[in-house]
N, C-alpha and C positions, 0 to 999 in steps of 0.2 A: 174785775173778774176776767176781762178780756186778756189781761197779761198772764194770769194764772192758767188760762186754756192754751195760750199759746206756748208757755212754757211746759205745760204737760205734754202737748203734741210734739214739741222740740225733744222732750226727753224719750218720748216713745219712738220718735224716728231715729234718734241717736241709738237708742237700745237695739231697734230692728237693724240698723246698719252694723253696730256691734256683733249680733247675734249672727248675720249674714257673712260678714267678713271672717268669724271664728268658724263658721260651717265650711266656707270655702277654703280657709287654710287646713282645716282637719281633713277635708276631702282630698286636698291636693296632697298633703302629707301621707295619708293613707295610700293613694295612688304611687306616689314615690316608693313607700314601703313595699307595696306589691310589686312593682316593677324591680325593686333591688331584690326582693325574694325570688323572684322568677330568673333573674340573672344568675344568683348563687346557685340556683336548682340547676340552671342550664350547665354552668360551670362544673357543678359536682358531676352531672352526667357525662360531660364530656372528659373529665379526668378520669372518671371509672372505665370509659371505653378506652382511653389512652393505656391504663394500667393493664386492661384485659387484653387488648390488642399486643402489647409488649410481651406479655406472659404467654399469649397465644404462639406469638413467633418463637419464643424459645421452646415451647411445649412441641410445636411441630418439628422444629429441627432435632430435638432430644428423640422424638418418635421415629423420624425417619433415620436418624443415625443408629438407633436400636434395630431399625429393619434391616439396615445394612450389616449389622454385626450378626443378626440372625441368619442373614443369607450368607455371610462367610463361614459361620458354623456348619450351616448346611453343607456347603461346598466341601469344607474339610471333612465333614463326615462321609460326604459321597466319595471323596478320593480314597477314604481308608476302606469303606465298605462296598462301594460299587452299587450301592442302593440310595436312591434319592428319597429324601424326608423320613426317614425311617427311625433317624436317631432323635432323642429328645434335644432341645436346646439346653443350654447351662441354666442354671437357676438364676443367675445373675441377668442374663439376657431375657430369659422369660418373664421374669418379675418386672424388669425394666420396661419391657413391651406393655405388660398390662397396665403399669401404673402411667406411664406416658400415654397410652390411647386414652385411658380413663380421665387424665387431665386434660387432653386435647377436648374430649366430649364435653366436660363440664365447661371448660372456656368457650367452646363453641355456642353454647346456649346463652352466654351473656353478650354475644356480639349483636348489634343493633341491625347492621347490614345484612339483609336477608340473602342477598347474592353471594356475599362472602361466606355466610354460614353454609351455603350450598355447595361452594367451591371447596371449602375445607372438608365438608363430610364426604364430598367425592374422592378427594386425595385419601382420605383416612380409609375409605373402602377399597381403593386400590392396594393401599399398604396392608390392610389385613387380607387381601387376595393372596399376596404373596406367601403366606405361610401355609396355603393350600395348593401351591404349585405342584404338579406330578412330575416335573423333569427339570434339570439344570436349566435347560433352554427357555422353559416357560418362567422359571424363576428369575432368570437373567432379563427377559423381556419385561417382567413386571416391575424390576428393578430400573430399568431404563425407563420406563414410563414414569414412573415416580419421580426420577431425577428431571424429567422433562417437563412434569407438571410443578414441581416444587418451586422452581424459580419464578415463574409468572404469578404463582399464589403468593409467595413472600413479596413480591413486588406490589400486588394488589393489596395486602395487608398494609405495607408501608404508605400506599397512597391513602388509604382510609384513614390510617393513624395521623398522616399529615392533616387531613381535612379536620380533625379534632384539636388542631392547634390554633 
């Protein structure tokens, strides 16, 4: 009988060891799987930010290019009429401005970096202000301010973009 008891005890200890080993392996596997999912999620977020920042760079460039075209149309109109800001922009430039500003506004909200969002919004406010200039000099000053702000902003976007690689 004693041998049977020791056999039963050995079987129970072996079963407990087997269960503990399986539990530890499962726990380890779950932890590894969770870490893998977290890494994949983080990589998807970084990829989304990279794509957003690249698109934002292009959208800002397009918006400011159209701002410059609007300014030159205003200058040409002023040269013809002698009155500043009284003529409508061409449909192409007007529609382009609306669409480019809309695109920038959408992309801004996808950017994680709050400081960068603030800087882009500030630049776009200056860009919009140019359409309300009361004189050629005011419009020129606005265009100059835009060009002064654009380079550091694009450099900042590039820096944030590089941090996501």
